[in-house]
GUKOLKOL-172801 format. One line per 5 residues: number of its first residue (from 1); for each residue x, y, z of N, C-alpha, C, O. Coordinates in steps of 0.1 Angstrom, whole numbers, plus 5000, padded with zeros to 4 digits. Atoms other than C-alpha are relative to their C-alpha. Last residue first. Layout:
# residues N
NUM	X,Y,Z,X,Y,Z,X,Y,Z,X,Y,Z; ...
END
This chain:
# residues 165
165	5011,5008,5006,4987,4834,4896,5005,4987,4995,4997,4979,4989; 4996,5004,5014,5014,4847,4920,4989,4991,4994,4985,4981,5000; 5002,5014,5005,5001,4864,4951,5004,4998,4986,5002,5008,4978; 5008,5000,5012,5013,4895,4970,4999,4985,4995,5006,4977,5000; 5003,5013,5006,5029,4903,5003,4991,5001,4988,4983,5011,4987
160	5012,5001,5006,5045,4934,5019,4999,4986,4993,5009,4980,4989; 5003,5013,5004,5072,4942,5044,4986,4999,4993,4977,5005,4998; 5014,5002,5004,5086,4976,5050,4999,4986,4995,5008,4981,4988; 5003,5012,5007,5118,4983,5070,4985,5000,4996,4977,5005,5004; 5015,5004,4998,5135,5014,5083,4997,4988,4991,5005,4985,4982
155	5005,5011,5008,5173,5020,5088,4985,4998,5003,4981,4997,5015; 5014,4998,4998,5186,5053,5103,4992,4991,4990,4986,4995,4981; 5004,5008,4988,5222,5042,5105,4985,5001,5003,4980,4994,5012; 5001,5015,5003,5228,5052,5068,4997,4992,5013,4993,4980,5012; 5000,5006,4987,5221,5089,5075,4998,4985,5000,4987,4980,5002
150	4993,4991,4990,5229,5111,5045,5000,4994,5014,5008,4999,5022; 4986,5000,5003,5219,5083,5021,5008,5008,5010,5019,5004,5013; 4995,4988,5007,5186,5081,5039,5015,4998,4997,5022,4994,5006; 4994,4989,4991,5177,5045,5048,5004,5012,4992,5006,5011,4980; 4996,4988,5007,5159,5015,5034,5004,5010,5010,5000,5010,5022
145	4994,4991,4989,5152,4979,5043,5005,5012,4992,5012,5011,4982; 4990,4990,5004,5128,4963,5018,5005,5007,5013,4997,5012,5021; 4996,4991,4989,5110,4930,5026,5011,5010,4994,5020,5006,4987; 4988,4992,5002,5091,4910,5000,5003,5009,5013,4993,5013,5019; 4999,4988,4992,5065,4883,5005,5014,5006,4997,5024,4999,4995
140	4986,4996,5000,5052,4857,4980,5000,5013,5009,4991,5021,5009; 4995,4988,4994,5019,4839,4983,5015,5002,5000,5022,4993,5002; 5007,4995,4988,5006,4814,4958,5007,5012,5006,5010,5021,4998; 5014,5000,5001,5031,4799,4932,4994,5004,5014,5000,5002,5024; 5007,5013,4998,5067,4809,4937,4985,5002,4999,4979,5012,5000
135	5009,5000,4988,5083,4839,4921,4993,4987,5002,4989,4981,4992; 5015,4997,5003,5109,4831,4895,4993,5000,5014,4998,4994,5024; 5003,5001,5015,5147,4828,4893,4986,5003,4996,4984,5008,4985; 5014,5005,5001,5152,4842,4929,4997,4999,4985,4993,5010,4979; 5003,5005,4986,5190,4845,4935,4985,4995,5001,4983,4985,5007
130	4999,4990,4989,5196,4849,4897,4996,4994,5013,4991,4982,5014; 4986,4997,4996,5205,4822,4872,5001,5011,5011,5012,5013,5016; 4992,5012,4998,5171,4822,4855,5014,5004,5003,5020,5013,4997; 4995,5006,5012,5154,4856,4859,5008,4987,5003,5014,4986,5014; 4996,5014,4999,5134,4874,4886,5004,4994,4986,4996,4996,4976
125	5007,5008,5011,5136,4911,4880,5004,4986,5002,5015,4982,4999; 4994,5013,5003,5144,4931,4911,4992,4993,4990,4980,4992,4991; 5009,5011,5006,5136,4968,4913,5009,4988,4998,5020,4988,4993; 4992,5012,4999,5150,4997,4934,4991,4988,4996,4982,4985,5003; 5008,5011,5003,5137,5032,4926,5009,4987,5000,5019,4987,4993
120	4993,5012,4994,5153,5062,4942,4991,4988,4998,4983,4985,5007; 5009,5010,4994,5144,5093,4922,5008,4990,5007,5021,4989,5006; 4994,5009,4990,5162,5125,4911,4989,4991,5006,4979,4996,5012; 5011,5006,4992,5150,5141,4879,5007,4990,5010,5012,4980,5006; 5012,4991,5002,5176,5164,4863,4988,4996,5008,4982,5004,5015
115	5010,5004,5010,5204,5144,4878,4989,5010,4999,4985,5016,5009; 5012,4991,5000,5235,5155,4897,4991,4996,4989,4996,4995,4977; 5004,4995,5012,5261,5129,4906,4988,5009,5001,4980,5008,5011; 4995,4986,5002,5270,5106,4933,4995,5005,4987,4991,4997,4978; 5006,4992,4989,5249,5075,4941,5004,5015,4998,4995,5023,5000
110	4991,4992,4992,5256,5059,4908,4993,5008,5010,4983,5015,5008; 4996,5007,4988,5231,5033,4898,5010,5008,5008,5013,5004,5019; 5009,5000,4989,5214,5057,4874,5005,4994,5013,5002,4999,5024; 4992,4995,4989,5243,5063,4850,4992,4999,5013,4996,5004,5024; 4987,5007,5000,5227,5043,4822,5009,5003,5012,5017,4995,5017
105	5002,5013,4994,5192,5057,4831,5013,4991,5001,5015,4983,5010; 4987,5007,5001,5203,5093,4826,4999,4986,5005,5006,4983,5015; 4992,4994,5012,5171,5113,4819,5013,4992,4998,5017,4992,4986; 5006,5004,5012,5149,5091,4841,5007,5005,4988,5006,4999,4977; 5003,4989,5009,5173,5094,4870,4993,4994,4987,4998,4984,4982
100	5000,4987,4993,5180,5074,4901,4997,5012,4991,4996,5023,4995; 5003,4988,5009,5170,5040,4889,5000,5012,5008,4992,5014,5017; 5001,4988,4993,5186,5010,4906,4998,5011,4990,5006,5014,4982; 5000,4989,5010,5181,4976,4891,4997,5013,5008,4986,5014,5013; 5011,4990,4999,5189,4951,4918,5002,5011,4990,5013,5016,4989
95	5011,5005,5007,5210,4920,4909,4988,5010,5001,4977,5007,4995; 4998,5000,5014,5243,4937,4917,4989,4993,4992,4989,4994,4980; 5001,4986,5006,5230,4946,4951,5002,5000,4985,4996,5008,4978; 4987,4993,5001,5226,4909,4961,4998,5013,4992,4989,5014,4983; 4996,4998,5014,5190,4899,4968,5013,5008,5000,5013,5019,5006
90	4994,4986,5002,5185,4884,5003,5004,5001,4985,5010,4992,4980; 4988,5001,5007,5162,4853,5001,5006,5014,4998,4999,5022,4991; 4989,5003,4991,5135,4852,5028,5014,4998,4993,5023,4993,4999; 5003,5013,4995,5107,4851,5002,5012,4995,5008,5017,4983,5007; 5012,5006,5006,5122,4881,4985,4999,4986,5005,5007,4978,5003
85	5001,5015,4996,5147,4903,5004,4987,4995,4994,4976,5001,4997; 5012,5008,5001,5156,4938,4991,5002,4985,5004,5013,4980,5002; 4997,5014,5003,5181,4964,5000,4987,4992,5000,4978,4996,5007; 5009,5011,4996,5175,5001,4998,5007,4987,4997,5015,4986,4988; 4994,5013,5005,5192,5035,4995,4991,4989,5005,4983,4991,5015
80	5000,5012,4991,5174,5069,4999,5007,4988,4993,5008,4988,4980; 4990,5000,4989,5180,5104,4986,5000,4988,5009,5005,4989,5020; 4986,4997,5004,5149,5110,4965,5009,4999,5012,5006,5004,5023; 4997,4986,5003,5117,5095,4979,5015,5001,4997,5023,4993,5000; 4998,4991,4988,5115,5058,4976,5001,5014,4996,5003,5017,4984
75	4997,4986,5006,5102,5034,4949,5000,5009,5012,4989,5010,5019; 5005,4988,4993,5103,4998,4961,5005,5013,4993,5016,5014,4988; 4991,4989,4995,5108,4965,4944,4993,5011,5007,4981,5010,5011; 5002,4997,4986,5096,4933,4928,5009,5011,5005,5021,5011,5002; 4990,4993,4992,5094,4928,4891,4995,5002,5014,4983,5003,5017
70	5003,4985,4997,5070,4902,4877,5011,5006,5008,5017,4999,5017; 4989,4992,5004,5084,4869,4864,4999,5015,5002,5006,5023,4997; 4988,5005,4994,5060,4845,4882,5012,5009,4997,5022,5009,5005; 4994,5012,5006,5029,4866,4872,5014,4996,5006,5019,5004,5014; 4991,4998,5010,5010,4889,4895,5005,4987,4993,5001,4976,4998
65	4997,5013,5006,4981,4891,4919,5008,5003,4987,5004,5011,4979; 5003,5002,5014,4979,4921,4942,5003,4986,4995,5010,4978,5002; 5013,5007,5002,4977,4921,4980,4997,4997,4985,4987,4991,4982; 5004,5010,4990,5004,4947,4985,4987,4994,4996,4977,5001,4993; 5007,4995,4989,5013,4965,4952,4996,4989,5010,4993,4978,5006
60	5014,4997,5003,5038,4948,4930,4993,5006,5013,4998,5004,5024; 5002,5008,5012,5060,4968,4933,5002,4985,5003,5013,4982,5007; 4995,5014,4999,5057,4991,4963,4996,4993,4987,4985,4994,4983; 5008,5011,5006,5053,5028,4958,5007,4987,5003,5019,4986,5005; 5009,4995,5010,5063,5062,4973,4992,4989,4993,4980,4992,4988
55	5003,5010,5010,5079,5051,5005,4989,5005,4991,4978,5009,4995; 4989,5002,5010,5096,5080,5022,4996,4990,4990,5002,4990,4979; 5001,4992,5012,5062,5089,5038,5011,4999,4990,5010,5004,4979; 4988,4992,5002,5065,5059,5062,4998,5009,4987,4997,5003,4976; 4998,4991,4988,5036,5041,5078,5012,5009,4998,5016,5015,5008
50	4987,5002,4994,5038,5014,5052,5003,5008,5012,5012,5004,5020; 4998,5014,4999,5001,5011,5043,5014,4998,5007,5015,4989,5016; 5008,5004,4989,4994,5048,5050,5001,4985,5002,4999,4980,5013; 4995,4995,4987,5024,5058,5030,4991,4995,5011,4996,4992,5022; 4989,5009,4996,5013,5036,5001,5005,5004,5014,5008,4996,5023
45	4988,4993,4995,4981,5056,4999,5010,4990,5005,5008,4984,5016; 4998,4989,5008,4952,5042,4978,5013,5008,5004,5019,5014,4995; 4987,5001,5006,4955,5008,4994,5003,5012,4991,5011,5011,4982; 4994,5013,4999,4921,5001,5009,5013,4999,4992,5016,4987,4988; 4987,4998,4993,4911,5037,5015,5008,4987,5000,5018,4986,5007
40	4992,4991,5008,4881,5037,4990,5014,5003,5006,5023,5009,5000; 4996,5006,5013,4864,5007,5005,5009,5008,4992,5017,5003,4984; 4991,5012,4998,4866,5021,5040,5004,4994,4987,5015,4990,4985; 4987,4995,4996,4852,5055,5029,5009,4988,5002,5021,4989,4998; 4993,4994,5012,4823,5039,5010,5014,5005,5004,5023,5002,4996
35	4996,5011,5010,4814,5016,5039,5007,5006,4988,5017,5000,4984; 4989,5008,4994,4814,5045,5064,5005,4989,4990,5017,4988,4988; 4988,4992,5001,4792,5066,5041,5012,4993,5005,5023,4994,4999; 4996,4999,5014,4767,5038,5037,5013,5008,4998,5022,5004,4991; 4994,5013,5004,4766,5031,5074,5005,5000,4986,5016,4995,4983
30	4987,5001,4993,4761,5068,5082,5007,4987,4996,5019,4987,4994; 4990,4992,5007,4733,5070,5056,5014,4999,5006,5024,4999,4999; 4998,5007,5013,4715,5041,5072,5010,5008,4992,5019,5002,4986; 4992,5011,4997,4719,5057,5107,5004,4992,4987,5015,4988,4985; 4986,4994,4998,4705,5090,5094,5010,4988,5003,5021,4989,4998
25	4994,4995,5012,4675,5071,5080,5014,5006,5001,5022,5003,4993; 4997,5012,5008,4669,5052,5112,5006,5004,4986,5016,4998,4982; 4988,5006,4994,4671,5084,5132,5005,4988,4992,5016,4986,4990; 4988,4992,5004,4647,5102,5109,5013,4994,5005,5023,4994,4999; 4997,5001,5015,4622,5073,5112,5012,5009,4996,5020,5004,4989
20	4994,5013,5005,4626,5070,5150,5002,5000,4985,5013,4996,4981; 4985,5000,5002,4621,5107,5159,5006,4987,4995,5017,4988,4989; 4995,4988,5006,4583,5114,5156,5015,4999,4996,5019,5004,4986; 5006,4998,5013,4568,5080,5161,5007,5012,4993,5008,5012,4981; 4994,5010,5009,4593,5073,5189,4994,5002,4986,5002,5001,4977
15	4986,4996,5002,4584,5106,5207,5006,4990,4990,5013,4994,4981; 5001,4988,5008,4546,5099,5204,5015,5004,4996,5017,5008,4985; 5004,5004,5014,4551,5063,5217,5000,5012,4991,5004,5011,4979; 4989,5008,5006,4571,5076,5247,4997,4996,4986,5005,4997,4977; 4990,4991,5004,4545,5103,5255,5012,4993,4993,5018,4998,4984
10	4992,4996,4988,4518,5077,5255,5011,5010,4995,5014,5010,4983; 4986,5006,4998,4497,5077,5224,5006,5005,5013,5003,5016,5017; 4989,4990,5001,4460,5086,5227,5013,4993,5003,5014,4984,5011; 4994,4999,4987,4436,5058,5219,5011,5010,4999,5019,5009,4990; 4987,5006,4999,4417,5064,5188,5005,5003,5014,5002,5013,5021
5	4992,4995,4989,4380,5069,5185,5013,4993,5000,5014,4981,4999; 4997,4987,5003,4362,5063,5152,5008,5007,5011,5014,5018,5009; 4995,4998,5013,4344,5032,5165,5003,5015,4998,4996,5024,5002; 5010,4997,5011,4339,5031,5202,5007,5002,4987,5018,5007,4987; 4998,4986,5004,4366,5015,5224,4990,5002,4988,4990,4994,4979
END
């Protein structure tokens, strides 16, 4: 081929030269956006983790690292009851701290009554002499069974695990 002359691109080559760079750029942006969205949804919504909008918080959060004496429990929407099991050990109700009112914490365990702020928080504190005196090293799992006070036969369950440092 004489100097200064270029061979004409085939139609396929011309199309690739024109569209391939923008497509690669668009694909890269798509991968970046997908990675960002996945990293930001990794436990921001407890309801998405549990699949139940009645669950407002799990303590400790799933996958977290805590100390041996950390509280374990569930915070539910108002009007729910719950039972807890930690590492396959059922926790007696008299060992669960139930908070139904921030204004009247001494009366919180009562189901009946009218409170200014109505909540349903069930927490267990590992202590010597209790069913679970301390959380075990490595992985621990908790199970909460919960139901609406108005419909005690409608029981739901959430299970979550966390690690003890």
